[in-house]
LOLO-815556 format. One line per 10 residues: number of its first residue (from 0); for each residue z, x, y negated of N, C-alpha, C. Coordinates in Angstrom, 1 decimal. Last residue first. Example, Ala and Ser with C-alpha at 12.3 -4.5 7.8 and 13.67 -1.06 7.14 Angstrom:
2
1 = 7.1:12.8:2.2:7.1:13.7:1.1:7.9:12.9:0.0  7.8:13.2:5.7:7.8:12.3:4.5:7.8:13.2:3.3
END
This chain:
349
348 = 23.8:253.4:-39.2:24.4:252.6:-38.5:24.8:252.5:-37.8  23.5:254.9:-42.9:23.2:255.0:-41.2:23.8:254.1:-40.5  22.5:256.0:-45.9:23.2:255.7:-44.8:22.3:255.6:-43.9  22.5:259.0:-47.1:21.8:258.6:-46.6:22.8:257.5:-45.4  23.0:258.7:-51.1:23.3:258.8:-49.5:22.1:259.1:-48.6  22.8:256.9:-53.2:22.2:258.1:-53.3:22.6:259.3:-52.1  25.9:255.5:-53.0:24.5:255.5:-54.0:23.8:256.7:-53.8  28.1:253.3:-51.4:27.4:254.2:-51.0:26.2:254.6:-52.0  28.5:250.2:-51.8:29.3:251.7:-53.1:28.5:252.6:-52.6  28.3:248.3:-50.0:29.8:248.7:-49.8:29.8:250.8:-51.0
338 = 25.8:247.7:-50.2:26.6:247.1:-50.5:28.2:247.4:-51.1  24.3:250.7:-51.0:24.2:249.9:-50.2:25.4:248.9:-51.0  21.0:252.8:-51.7:22.4:252.2:-51.6:22.6:251.6:-51.0  18.8:255.5:-51.9:19.2:254.5:-51.8:20.7:253.9:-51.7  16.0:256.7:-54.1:17.7:256.5:-54.6:18.1:255.3:-53.5  13.8:259.2:-53.5:14.2:257.8:-53.4:15.9:257.5:-53.8  12.8:261.2:-52.3:12.0:260.9:-53.7:12.7:259.7:-53.9  14.6:262.2:-50.5:14.5:262.8:-51.4:13.8:262.0:-52.6  13.5:260.8:-48.0:14.5:260.6:-48.8:14.2:261.4:-50.1  11.5:261.0:-46.7:11.0:261.1:-47.8:12.4:260.6:-48.8
328 = 10.7:262.2:-43.9:11.0:263.0:-45.1:10.5:262.5:-46.3  10.6:260.3:-41.8:9.6:260.8:-42.5:9.7:261.9:-44.4  13.1:260.2:-41.3:12.3:260.9:-40.2:11.0:260.9:-41.3  14.3:259.1:-43.7:14.6:260.6:-43.5:13.7:261.4:-42.4  13.0:256.5:-43.4:13.0:257.4:-44.7:13.0:258.9:-44.3  14.2:255.1:-40.9:13.1:255.5:-41.1:12.4:256.4:-41.9  16.7:255.4:-41.8:16.6:256.8:-41.2:15.2:256.6:-41.2  17.0:253.6:-44.0:17.2:254.9:-44.0:16.9:255.8:-43.1  16.3:251.3:-42.5:14.8:252.0:-43.3:15.4:253.5:-43.2  18.5:249.7:-41.5:17.8:251.0:-40.1:16.4:251.9:-41.4
318 = 19.6:248.2:-43.2:20.0:249.3:-43.1:19.2:250.3:-42.3  17.3:246.0:-42.1:16.9:246.9:-43.6:18.1:248.5:-44.1  18.2:244.9:-40.2:16.8:245.7:-40.3:16.6:246.4:-41.2  21.4:244.8:-40.6:20.8:244.2:-40.1:19.2:245.3:-39.8  22.6:245.0:-44.1:23.5:244.7:-43.0:22.3:244.4:-42.1  20.6:246.4:-47.0:21.2:245.6:-46.6:21.7:245.1:-45.1  20.1:249.0:-49.8:20.3:248.9:-48.3:21.4:247.4:-47.4  18.6:248.8:-52.5:19.5:248.6:-52.0:19.1:247.9:-50.3  16.6:251.4:-53.9:16.5:250.5:-53.0:18.1:250.0:-52.4  14.8:252.9:-56.6:16.3:252.3:-56.2:15.9:251.4:-55.2
308 = 12.2:255.1:-56.6:12.7:253.7:-56.4:13.7:253.6:-56.3  10.7:257.2:-56.4:12.0:257.0:-57.8:12.4:255.6:-57.6  7.9:256.7:-55.7:8.7:257.2:-55.9:10.0:257.5:-56.5  8.0:252.7:-53.5:7.2:254.0:-54.8:8.1:255.1:-55.0  7.4:250.9:-50.5:8.0:251.8:-51.9:7.0:252.8:-52.1  5.6:249.6:-48.6:5.8:249.1:-50.2:6.9:250.0:-51.3  6.2:251.1:-46.7:5.1:251.0:-47.3:5.1:250.8:-48.7  8.7:249.9:-46.0:9.1:251.4:-46.1:7.3:251.7:-46.9  7.8:247.7:-44.6:8.6:247.9:-45.6:8.4:249.1:-46.5  6.6:248.8:-42.2:5.8:248.0:-42.9:6.8:248.2:-44.8
298 = 8.5:250.4:-40.9:7.7:251.3:-41.6:6.7:250.1:-42.5  10.4:247.6:-40.6:10.5:248.7:-41.1:9.2:249.9:-41.5  8.6:246.1:-38.7:8.7:245.8:-39.8:9.4:247.2:-40.9  8.2:248.3:-36.3:7.2:247.9:-37.3:6.9:247.3:-38.7  10.3:248.3:-35.7:10.6:249.0:-36.6:9.1:248.8:-37.2  11.1:245.4:-34.6:12.2:245.9:-36.3:11.8:247.3:-36.4  9.8:245.5:-32.5:9.3:245.0:-33.6:9.7:245.5:-34.5  10.2:249.4:-31.0:10.1:247.8:-31.2:9.3:247.3:-32.5  10.6:251.9:-30.0:10.0:251.9:-30.8:9.3:250.3:-30.1  13.7:253.0:-31.8:12.9:252.3:-30.1:11.8:252.0:-31.2
288 = 14.8:255.8:-33.7:14.4:254.3:-33.7:13.5:254.3:-32.4  16.8:258.5:-33.1:15.2:258.0:-33.1:15.3:256.4:-32.5  20.0:259.9:-35.4:19.1:259.4:-33.7:17.7:258.5:-34.0  19.5:262.5:-37.4:19.4:261.0:-37.3:19.1:260.6:-36.0  19.7:265.3:-37.5:20.6:264.7:-36.4:20.4:263.0:-36.2  17.4:266.0:-39.3:17.1:266.0:-38.2:18.1:265.4:-36.7  19.3:265.5:-41.9:18.7:264.6:-41.4:17.3:264.6:-39.7  22.9:266.6:-41.1:21.5:267.1:-41.2:20.3:266.0:-40.8  25.9:265.3:-42.7:24.7:265.2:-42.2:23.6:265.2:-42.2  27.9:266.3:-44.7:26.7:265.7:-44.6:25.8:265.6:-43.2
278 = 31.2:265.6:-45.1:30.5:266.7:-44.5:29.2:265.8:-45.4  32.7:263.4:-45.8:33.3:265.3:-45.8:32.4:266.1:-45.6  32.4:261.2:-46.4:31.5:261.9:-47.6:32.5:263.6:-47.5  33.2:259.3:-45.0:33.8:259.7:-45.4:33.5:260.3:-45.9  30.9:259.9:-42.9:31.1:258.6:-43.1:32.2:258.4:-44.4  31.0:262.3:-42.5:30.4:262.0:-43.1:30.0:260.6:-43.7  33.6:262.8:-40.6:34.2:262.7:-41.5:32.4:262.7:-42.6  34.1:259.6:-38.4:33.3:260.5:-38.3:33.4:261.4:-40.1  36.5:258.4:-36.9:37.0:259.2:-37.4:35.6:259.7:-37.4  36.7:256.1:-34.4:37.6:256.0:-34.8:37.9:257.2:-36.4
268 = 33.7:254.0:-34.1:34.3:255.2:-34.3:35.5:255.0:-35.1  33.0:251.5:-34.4:32.8:251.7:-33.3:33.1:253.6:-33.3  33.4:250.2:-36.8:33.3:249.4:-35.5:33.7:250.2:-33.9  35.4:253.1:-38.8:34.0:251.7:-38.2:34.4:250.7:-37.4  37.7:253.6:-38.7:37.6:253.9:-39.4:35.8:253.4:-39.9  40.7:252.6:-37.2:39.4:253.3:-36.5:38.6:253.0:-38.2  43.3:252.5:-36.2:43.0:252.8:-37.2:41.7:253.3:-37.7  43.8:252.3:-33.3:44.1:251.2:-34.0:43.8:251.3:-35.6  43.6:253.7:-31.9:43.0:252.8:-31.0:42.7:251.9:-32.6  43.8:256.2:-33.3:42.7:256.2:-32.9:42.3:255.0:-32.1
258 = 46.5:255.6:-34.3:45.4:255.2:-35.5:44.0:255.5:-34.4  49.4:254.2:-33.3:48.0:254.3:-32.6:46.8:254.7:-33.3  50.7:253.8:-35.3:51.9:254.7:-33.9:50.3:255.1:-33.5  51.0:254.2:-38.6:49.9:253.7:-37.2:50.3:254.6:-36.4  53.3:253.2:-40.9:52.7:253.9:-40.1:52.5:253.8:-38.9  53.0:250.5:-43.4:53.1:251.3:-42.1:53.0:252.0:-41.1  55.0:249.9:-46.3:54.3:250.7:-45.7:54.5:251.0:-44.5  55.6:247.5:-49.0:55.7:248.4:-47.6:55.1:249.0:-47.5  54.3:247.7:-51.8:55.9:246.9:-51.5:56.2:247.7:-50.3  52.4:248.8:-54.2:52.8:248.6:-52.3:54.1:248.1:-52.8
248 = 51.9:249.0:-57.1:51.8:247.6:-56.5:51.3:247.4:-54.7  53.4:251.6:-57.1:54.2:250.3:-58.1:53.2:248.8:-57.7  51.4:253.0:-56.3:52.3:252.3:-55.1:53.5:251.4:-56.2  48.0:252.5:-57.0:49.9:253.0:-56.9:50.6:252.3:-56.4  45.4:253.3:-54.7:46.3:252.2:-55.4:47.5:252.9:-55.3  44.3:255.9:-54.9:43.2:254.9:-54.5:44.3:253.4:-55.2  45.0:259.3:-55.5:45.4:257.9:-55.0:44.3:256.7:-55.6  43.8:261.5:-56.3:43.8:261.2:-54.9:44.0:259.9:-54.6  44.6:262.5:-58.2:43.1:262.5:-58.4:42.8:261.2:-57.3  47.5:263.6:-57.6:47.4:262.4:-58.4:45.9:261.6:-58.3
238 = 47.9:264.2:-54.5:47.4:264.8:-55.4:47.2:263.3:-56.1  51.4:263.4:-53.4:50.2:263.2:-53.1:49.3:263.9:-54.2  54.3:264.0:-54.2:53.8:265.3:-53.5:51.7:264.9:-53.1  55.9:261.5:-54.8:55.5:262.7:-55.4:54.5:263.3:-54.7  57.6:261.5:-51.5:57.6:261.1:-53.0:57.2:262.3:-53.4  56.1:263.3:-48.5:57.1:263.4:-50.0:56.6:262.3:-51.4  53.9:261.0:-46.7:54.2:262.4:-47.4:55.5:262.4:-48.4  52.8:259.9:-43.7:53.3:259.7:-44.9:54.4:261.2:-45.0  49.6:259.0:-42.5:50.5:259.6:-42.7:51.8:259.5:-43.4  47.7:256.7:-42.1:48.3:257.3:-41.1:49.2:258.2:-41.2
228 = 49.0:253.3:-43.1:48.0:254.5:-42.9:48.4:255.3:-42.0  49.0:249.5:-44.2:49.2:250.5:-43.3:48.3:252.1:-43.6  51.5:247.4:-47.1:49.9:249.0:-46.2:50.0:249.9:-44.8  51.4:244.9:-48.5:51.2:245.8:-47.4:50.7:246.9:-46.8  52.5:243.3:-50.7:51.3:244.0:-50.5:51.8:244.8:-49.5  53.5:240.2:-52.2:53.6:240.9:-51.5:52.2:241.8:-51.3  53.3:237.6:-54.8:53.5:238.5:-53.9:53.7:239.5:-53.4  52.9:237.0:-57.7:54.4:237.3:-57.7:54.1:237.1:-55.6  50.7:237.6:-58.4:50.5:235.8:-58.0:52.0:235.6:-57.3  50.1:240.1:-58.8:49.6:239.1:-60.2:49.7:237.6:-59.9
218 = 50.0:241.2:-56.1:51.0:241.3:-56.7:51.3:240.2:-58.5  47.2:239.9:-55.3:48.5:239.4:-54.7:50.1:239.4:-55.8  45.8:241.2:-57.2:45.7:240.0:-56.5:47.1:239.2:-56.1  46.8:243.8:-56.3:46.7:243.7:-58.3:46.2:241.8:-58.1  45.6:243.7:-54.1:47.1:244.2:-54.4:47.2:244.0:-55.4  42.7:243.4:-54.1:43.5:242.5:-53.2:45.4:243.0:-54.0  42.0:245.7:-56.0:42.1:244.5:-56.3:42.6:243.3:-55.7  42.2:247.9:-53.8:43.5:247.5:-55.9:43.1:246.5:-56.2  40.2:247.3:-52.7:42.2:247.3:-51.8:43.2:247.4:-53.4  37.5:246.7:-52.0:38.8:246.0:-53.1:39.5:245.5:-52.4
208 = 37.1:250.2:-50.5:36.4:248.7:-50.6:37.7:248.3:-51.8  36.4:252.3:-49.6:37.7:252.2:-50.3:37.7:250.3:-50.7  35.4:253.3:-46.7:35.0:252.9:-48.6:36.6:252.5:-48.6  36.3:255.0:-44.7:34.7:254.8:-45.2:34.1:254.8:-46.0  39.1:257.1:-45.4:38.3:256.6:-44.9:36.6:255.5:-45.8  40.5:259.6:-45.3:39.7:259.3:-43.9:39.3:258.0:-43.9  41.7:259.0:-48.2:40.5:261.0:-48.0:39.4:260.3:-46.4  43.1:257.9:-49.6:41.8:257.4:-48.7:41.0:257.8:-48.2  46.4:257.0:-51.0:45.3:257.5:-50.9:44.5:257.4:-49.8  49.2:255.2:-52.5:47.8:255.4:-51.1:46.9:256.0:-51.5
198 = 52.0:254.6:-53.0:51.2:255.6:-53.2:50.1:255.5:-52.5  55.0:255.1:-52.2:53.6:253.8:-51.6:52.5:254.0:-52.6  56.9:256.5:-52.1:57.2:255.4:-52.9:55.9:254.6:-53.1  56.2:258.1:-49.9:57.2:257.2:-50.2:57.8:256.1:-50.9  52.6:258.0:-49.9:53.7:258.9:-50.6:54.8:257.9:-50.1  50.4:257.9:-47.6:51.1:256.8:-48.9:52.4:257.6:-48.9  46.7:258.5:-46.6:48.1:258.8:-46.6:48.3:258.0:-47.5  44.9:256.1:-45.7:44.9:257.4:-45.5:46.6:258.1:-45.2  45.0:252.7:-45.9:44.6:253.9:-46.2:44.9:254.8:-45.7  45.1:249.0:-46.2:44.6:250.2:-45.1:44.3:251.1:-45.8
188 = 46.4:245.8:-46.9:45.7:246.9:-47.1:46.1:248.2:-45.7  47.1:242.4:-47.6:47.3:243.4:-46.4:46.4:244.6:-46.1  49.1:240.7:-49.7:47.7:241.3:-49.5:47.8:242.6:-48.2  49.8:237.6:-49.7:49.9:238.6:-49.5:48.8:239.5:-48.9  49.5:235.1:-51.3:50.9:235.8:-51.2:51.0:237.2:-50.5  47.2:234.5:-54.3:47.3:235.2:-53.0:48.4:235.8:-52.6  45.7:231.0:-55.0:46.8:232.3:-54.8:46.5:232.9:-53.8  42.5:230.8:-56.4:44.0:230.4:-55.2:44.7:231.6:-55.6  39.7:229.6:-58.5:40.7:230.6:-58.5:41.6:229.6:-57.5  36.7:227.9:-57.9:38.0:228.0:-58.3:39.0:229.0:-58.2
178 = 33.4:228.4:-58.9:34.3:229.1:-58.0:36.1:229.1:-58.2  31.6:226.8:-60.5:32.1:227.5:-60.6:33.4:227.7:-59.3  27.3:227.3:-60.5:29.0:227.3:-60.1:30.0:227.8:-60.3  26.0:226.1:-63.1:26.7:227.2:-63.0:27.7:226.8:-61.7  23.1:225.5:-65.3:24.0:224.9:-64.2:24.4:226.1:-63.8  23.0:225.3:-68.9:22.2:225.8:-67.7:23.9:225.5:-66.6  24.5:225.0:-71.8:22.5:224.2:-70.9:22.2:224.7:-69.9  26.2:226.5:-71.1:25.2:226.4:-72.7:23.9:226.1:-71.5  27.1:225.3:-68.6:27.6:226.6:-69.5:25.8:226.2:-70.7  27.9:222.8:-66.2:27.4:223.2:-67.5:27.6:224.0:-68.2
168 = 29.2:223.3:-62.6:29.2:223.2:-64.7:27.9:223.2:-65.2  29.9:222.1:-59.7:28.6:222.5:-60.9:28.8:222.6:-61.8  32.2:224.3:-57.5:32.2:222.7:-59.2:30.8:223.1:-59.7  34.4:224.2:-55.2:33.9:224.8:-55.9:33.2:223.3:-56.9  36.1:223.3:-53.2:36.5:224.7:-53.3:35.7:225.1:-54.8  36.6:219.9:-51.8:36.3:221.2:-52.5:36.1:222.3:-53.2  39.0:218.7:-49.9:38.1:219.2:-51.5:37.6:219.8:-51.5  37.9:217.4:-47.0:38.9:218.2:-47.2:38.1:218.6:-48.8  35.6:217.3:-44.8:37.2:216.4:-45.2:37.7:216.5:-46.4  34.5:219.3:-43.9:33.9:218.3:-45.1:34.4:217.0:-45.4
158 = 37.0:220.5:-42.2:36.4:220.8:-43.7:35.4:219.7:-44.5  35.6:219.3:-39.9:36.8:219.0:-40.2:37.5:219.5:-42.2  32.9:220.2:-39.5:33.1:218.5:-40.0:34.4:218.3:-40.3  32.5:223.3:-41.0:32.3:222.1:-39.7:32.9:220.5:-40.5  32.1:224.9:-43.3:31.7:224.9:-42.1:31.9:224.1:-40.8  31.5:224.0:-46.1:31.9:223.5:-45.9:31.4:223.6:-44.3  30.0:224.8:-48.9:29.8:226.2:-48.1:30.7:225.5:-46.7  28.7:222.8:-49.8:29.9:223.1:-50.4:30.2:224.0:-49.4  26.6:220.8:-49.2:27.8:221.4:-48.1:28.9:221.6:-48.9  25.6:219.2:-51.4:24.9:220.1:-50.6:26.4:219.9:-49.4
148 = 26.9:219.5:-53.8:26.5:218.5:-53.8:25.4:218.8:-52.7  28.1:222.3:-53.9:28.9:221.0:-53.4:28.3:220.0:-53.5  26.3:225.0:-52.4:26.3:224.1:-53.5:27.6:222.6:-52.9  26.3:226.7:-49.9:27.3:226.5:-50.9:27.2:225.7:-51.7  23.4:225.5:-48.7:24.5:225.3:-48.3:26.1:225.4:-49.1  21.6:226.1:-52.2:22.2:226.6:-51.1:23.3:225.5:-50.5  21.5:224.8:-55.4:20.3:224.7:-54.4:20.5:225.3:-53.0  23.7:228.5:-55.5:23.2:226.8:-56.2:22.5:226.5:-55.5  24.8:230.5:-54.8:25.3:229.4:-54.3:24.0:228.4:-54.8  24.9:232.4:-58.0:24.6:232.2:-56.7:25.1:231.0:-56.0
138 = 25.4:231.2:-60.9:24.5:231.3:-60.3:23.9:231.0:-59.0  29.4:231.4:-61.1:27.9:232.2:-60.8:26.9:231.1:-60.8  32.2:232.3:-61.6:31.2:231.3:-62.9:30.0:231.9:-62.5  35.4:232.2:-60.7:33.9:232.6:-61.1:32.7:232.0:-60.9  38.7:231.6:-62.0:37.8:232.1:-61.4:36.5:232.5:-61.3  40.4:232.0:-64.7:39.6:230.7:-64.5:38.4:231.2:-63.5  42.4:234.5:-64.4:41.5:234.2:-65.5:41.0:232.5:-64.4  44.5:236.3:-64.1:45.5:235.0:-63.9:43.9:234.6:-64.9  43.7:239.0:-62.5:43.5:239.0:-64.6:43.9:237.8:-64.8  43.7:238.9:-59.8:44.6:239.9:-60.8:44.9:239.1:-61.7
128 = 41.9:236.2:-60.1:42.9:236.2:-60.0:43.6:237.2:-60.3  39.4:238.1:-60.2:39.6:237.2:-61.0:40.8:236.5:-61.5  39.7:240.3:-58.0:39.6:240.7:-60.0:40.1:239.7:-60.7  39.1:238.3:-56.5:40.4:238.9:-56.4:40.2:238.9:-57.9  36.1:237.6:-56.8:37.6:236.4:-57.1:39.0:237.1:-57.0  34.6:239.2:-56.4:35.2:239.4:-57.4:36.1:238.2:-57.9  34.7:238.9:-53.1:35.6:240.2:-53.8:35.6:239.8:-55.5  33.2:236.5:-53.4:34.4:236.3:-53.0:35.0:237.2:-53.7  30.9:236.8:-54.3:31.8:236.0:-54.9:33.3:236.3:-55.0  29.6:238.8:-52.6:29.5:239.1:-54.0:30.7:238.2:-54.7
118 = 29.3:236.5:-49.9:30.5:237.7:-50.2:31.1:238.5:-51.4  29.3:233.2:-50.7:29.2:234.3:-51.2:29.8:235.8:-51.2  31.7:231.2:-48.7:31.5:231.4:-50.0:31.0:233.3:-50.0  32.3:228.7:-46.4:31.5:230.0:-46.2:30.7:230.1:-47.8  36.0:228.0:-45.1:34.9:227.7:-46.9:33.7:228.8:-45.9  37.6:225.1:-43.1:36.5:227.1:-43.3:35.3:226.2:-44.1  40.4:225.0:-41.4:39.3:224.4:-42.2:38.5:226.0:-42.8  40.1:224.4:-37.8:40.6:225.2:-38.8:39.5:224.7:-39.9  38.9:223.7:-35.1:40.9:223.9:-34.9:41.4:224.4:-36.7  36.4:223.1:-34.7:37.7:222.6:-35.9:38.6:222.1:-35.6
108 = 35.2:225.2:-33.4:36.3:223.5:-32.6:36.4:222.6:-33.3  34.4:226.8:-34.7:33.2:226.2:-34.3:33.6:224.4:-33.3  37.1:228.0:-36.1:35.8:227.1:-36.9:34.8:226.1:-36.1  37.9:229.2:-33.6:38.1:227.5:-33.9:37.8:226.8:-35.0  35.4:230.6:-32.8:35.4:229.5:-32.4:36.7:228.4:-32.6  35.6:231.9:-35.7:34.5:232.0:-35.1:35.2:230.7:-34.5  37.8:233.8:-34.6:38.1:233.1:-35.7:36.8:231.8:-35.9  37.5:235.0:-32.3:38.4:233.8:-32.3:38.5:233.3:-33.3  35.5:236.1:-32.9:35.0:235.3:-32.0:36.0:234.6:-32.2  34.3:238.4:-35.5:35.6:237.6:-35.2:35.8:236.4:-34.2
98 = 32.0:238.5:-36.4:32.9:239.8:-35.8:34.3:239.2:-35.5  31.1:236.1:-38.1:31.1:236.5:-36.8:31.4:237.6:-36.0  31.6:235.4:-40.4:32.9:235.4:-39.3:32.2:235.8:-38.4  31.3:235.9:-44.0:30.7:236.5:-42.1:31.7:236.5:-41.4  32.8:235.3:-46.1:31.6:235.3:-46.1:30.8:235.7:-44.8  35.7:233.1:-47.0:35.0:233.9:-47.0:34.2:234.2:-46.8  39.0:231.1:-46.3:37.6:231.6:-47.4:36.9:232.9:-46.8  39.8:229.3:-43.8:39.8:230.5:-43.7:38.4:229.9:-45.0  43.3:228.5:-42.5:41.8:228.1:-43.1:41.4:229.5:-43.5  45.3:228.5:-40.7:44.7:227.2:-40.4:43.5:226.8:-41.5
88 = 46.5:230.5:-38.2:45.5:230.7:-39.1:44.9:229.4:-39.2  48.0:229.6:-36.4:48.3:230.9:-36.9:47.7:231.1:-37.9  47.2:227.4:-35.1:47.9:227.3:-35.5:48.5:228.4:-36.4  45.0:229.4:-32.8:45.2:227.7:-33.2:46.7:227.3:-34.0  44.3:233.1:-33.8:45.2:231.9:-33.1:45.2:230.7:-33.2  43.5:235.1:-35.0:42.8:233.9:-34.9:42.8:233.1:-33.4  44.1:238.0:-35.0:45.1:237.0:-35.5:44.9:235.5:-35.6  42.3:239.1:-34.6:43.4:239.1:-33.6:44.4:238.0:-33.6  40.2:239.3:-35.2:39.9:238.3:-34.3:41.4:238.2:-33.6  40.4:240.9:-37.7:41.4:239.1:-37.9:41.0:239.1:-36.3
78 = 40.1:243.7:-35.8:40.0:242.9:-36.6:40.3:241.8:-36.7  38.7:243.9:-31.8:39.9:243.6:-33.3:39.3:243.1:-34.3  37.1:242.9:-29.8:38.7:242.6:-29.5:39.7:242.9:-30.8  34.2:241.8:-31.0:34.9:241.1:-29.7:36.2:241.6:-29.5  33.2:242.2:-33.1:32.9:241.4:-32.3:33.4:241.1:-30.8  35.2:243.4:-35.2:34.2:244.7:-34.7:33.0:243.6:-33.5  35.2:243.0:-38.4:36.2:242.9:-37.3:35.1:243.7:-36.0  34.1:241.1:-41.0:35.2:241.5:-40.7:35.6:241.5:-39.2  31.8:241.2:-43.9:32.1:240.9:-42.1:33.0:241.6:-42.0  34.5:240.0:-46.8:32.9:240.4:-46.3:33.2:240.0:-44.5
68 = 36.3:239.0:-47.3:35.4:239.2:-48.6:33.6:239.5:-47.9  39.1:237.1:-46.6:38.4:237.9:-46.2:37.2:238.3:-47.2  41.8:235.2:-46.0:40.7:235.2:-46.9:40.0:236.5:-46.7  43.7:232.4:-44.5:42.7:233.9:-44.8:41.5:234.2:-45.7  46.5:230.8:-44.7:45.3:230.8:-45.3:44.9:232.3:-45.2  48.7:229.5:-41.8:48.1:230.8:-42.8:46.9:231.1:-43.3  49.9:228.7:-40.6:49.8:227.5:-41.2:48.8:228.4:-42.5  53.2:230.5:-39.4:52.1:229.1:-38.8:51.2:229.3:-40.2  54.1:233.6:-38.3:54.2:232.1:-39.1:52.8:231.7:-38.8  55.9:232.2:-35.3:55.9:231.7:-36.9:55.1:233.3:-36.9
58 = 56.4:231.2:-33.3:55.9:230.1:-33.5:55.4:230.7:-35.0  57.5:233.3:-31.9:58.4:232.8:-32.1:57.7:231.5:-33.1  54.8:235.0:-30.3:56.5:234.5:-29.4:57.6:233.6:-30.1  52.6:234.7:-31.2:52.9:234.2:-29.9:55.0:233.6:-30.0  53.9:235.6:-33.5:53.4:233.7:-33.6:53.2:233.6:-32.2  54.3:237.9:-33.1:55.3:237.3:-33.5:55.0:236.1:-33.4  50.9:238.8:-32.5:52.8:238.8:-31.5:54.4:238.0:-31.9  50.1:238.6:-35.4:49.7:237.7:-33.2:51.0:238.0:-32.7  51.1:240.4:-36.1:51.7:239.6:-36.9:51.2:238.4:-35.7  51.2:243.0:-34.9:52.4:242.8:-35.1:52.3:240.7:-35.6
48 = 48.1:242.9:-35.7:48.7:242.6:-34.0:49.7:242.2:-34.3  48.1:243.5:-38.1:47.2:242.2:-37.9:48.1:242.2:-36.2  49.5:246.1:-38.1:50.0:244.7:-39.1:49.6:243.7:-38.3  47.0:247.5:-37.1:48.3:247.2:-36.2:49.1:246.3:-36.9  44.9:247.1:-38.4:44.4:246.8:-37.1:46.5:246.8:-36.8  44.2:246.5:-41.9:45.5:247.5:-40.7:45.4:246.6:-39.1  40.2:247.2:-42.6:41.5:246.6:-42.0:42.6:247.0:-41.1  39.1:249.5:-44.0:40.2:248.6:-44.3:41.1:247.6:-44.0  36.5:248.9:-41.3:36.8:249.4:-42.4:37.9:248.8:-43.5  35.6:247.1:-39.3:37.0:247.3:-39.0:37.2:247.8:-40.2
38 = 33.5:245.2:-41.0:33.7:245.7:-40.0:35.0:245.7:-40.0  35.4:244.8:-44.4:33.8:245.5:-43.6:33.8:245.6:-42.8  37.8:244.0:-46.0:37.3:244.2:-44.8:35.4:244.6:-44.8  40.9:243.4:-47.7:39.7:243.9:-48.0:39.1:244.9:-46.1  42.5:240.3:-47.2:42.6:241.9:-46.5:41.0:242.7:-47.5  45.0:238.3:-47.3:44.1:239.0:-47.8:43.8:240.0:-47.8  46.6:234.8:-46.9:47.1:236.6:-46.8:45.3:236.7:-47.2  48.6:232.6:-47.9:47.8:233.1:-48.2:47.7:234.6:-48.2  51.3:230.8:-46.1:51.1:231.6:-47.5:49.5:231.9:-47.5  52.4:229.0:-44.2:51.8:228.2:-45.6:51.2:229.3:-46.1
28 = 55.8:231.4:-43.4:54.4:229.7:-43.2:53.8:229.9:-44.3  55.7:234.6:-45.0:56.0:233.6:-44.6:55.3:232.2:-43.9  56.1:237.2:-43.9:55.0:237.1:-43.7:55.5:235.3:-43.5  57.9:239.8:-42.9:58.2:239.3:-44.1:57.4:238.2:-44.1  57.3:239.9:-39.9:58.3:239.2:-40.5:58.5:239.3:-41.5  55.5:242.4:-39.6:55.4:240.9:-39.5:56.3:239.8:-40.0  56.8:244.2:-40.7:55.7:244.0:-41.9:55.8:242.3:-41.6  58.3:244.2:-38.4:59.0:244.2:-39.8:58.5:243.9:-40.5  56.2:245.6:-37.1:57.2:244.3:-36.6:58.2:243.4:-37.9  55.5:247.8:-38.3:54.4:247.0:-38.5:55.2:245.2:-37.9
18 = 58.2:248.9:-40.4:57.5:249.3:-38.6:56.8:247.5:-39.4  58.6:250.5:-43.3:58.9:249.8:-42.8:57.9:250.0:-40.9  58.3:252.8:-46.0:57.7:252.6:-44.5:59.2:251.6:-44.1  59.6:253.2:-48.5:59.0:251.9:-48.8:58.1:251.3:-47.2  62.1:255.3:-49.6:61.1:255.5:-49.1:60.5:254.0:-48.5  63.5:254.9:-53.0:63.4:255.2:-52.3:61.6:255.1:-50.8  63.5:253.6:-55.1:62.8:254.4:-55.0:62.4:255.2:-54.3  66.0:251.2:-55.5:65.8:252.8:-56.1:64.8:254.0:-55.9  63.8:249.9:-53.9:64.0:249.1:-55.2:64.9:250.5:-55.9  64.0:251.2:-51.2:62.6:250.1:-52.1:62.6:250.4:-53.9
8 = 66.6:250.3:-50.9:66.3:251.8:-51.4:64.9:251.8:-52.2  67.3:248.0:-50.9:67.7:248.6:-52.5:67.0:250.0:-51.9  64.0:245.9:-50.4:65.5:246.5:-49.9:65.5:247.7:-50.9  62.7:242.8:-51.6:62.4:244.3:-51.1:64.2:245.2:-50.7  62.3:240.1:-51.4:63.1:240.6:-50.6:63.2:241.8:-50.5  59.7:238.3:-52.6:59.6:239.9:-51.9:60.9:240.6:-50.9  59.1:234.9:-51.2:60.4:236.0:-51.6:59.9:237.2:-51.3  56.1:233.7:-53.1:56.9:234.5:-52.1:58.1:235.0:-51.9  55.2:230.5:-54.6:55.6:232.1:-54.4:56.5:232.3:-54.0
END
């Protein structure tokens, strides 16, 4: 259980705004922190950097567990990479570490425990933790490296000596993997605006991700929720329908001092209105793809599609199929979807 130590002003309905440095001081040794993230979307970079700075100066917080459901970071110098310091993060549970080189190096060098679980399992786990249920029961991962009879998702030799976090169970005569729940003590969120009561809106964000579920999980575990935003409004002035995370779930708000550098909408862009649905890009403006092996694969895959197909595009070669479809003028014949909730749009890479 983490001590919230809410300020008197916040308890009385006053402003919840604090500095990133103060936010870092609220994170205690040994807790589990979680952030909704894909690339840099959803990640509160200024808070992350404040946590890293405090650790380098004081040695605290230490021994943290990091839980992230999706790909995290920009593959070089931003994202959870900044808190990937030996002793600061000692355990990781998530789906994708490639975007955070420091985290990857700690795992490869046996400097931290690390469990690789399916992205969908992790993001569904937030809801199960928030509801105080018994975890996620799924067939996803059976017979793969995630199966505890094989590797249990353990990413290095150090972790292979640690307990399994999932278990094979029999339900209704069939095998399932039971992914066991765990407490989340600190939810680290990001939004566009907050009012003084902590209500969070996400107009400029590229995706809302699982911000609400992470906040619910942290609060129902007795923890705290800290959100980084670009703007703060007077209490009660945000449009009710714009609020994605209600203030009753948010303990503290940090205003980004340098949003163009540390509040980026995606890995390479501070703000693109098309990413947040504010404009629709003309199809003719989509970039041409290089004439290479990938383009041959994409064109061959496109030939398999039929009119009225519903197509889910994964990250990598598949996400460029949207561009091929646009160039071929068949976008209106398809419904393109993505893993981060885009439906019937034109995903671009």
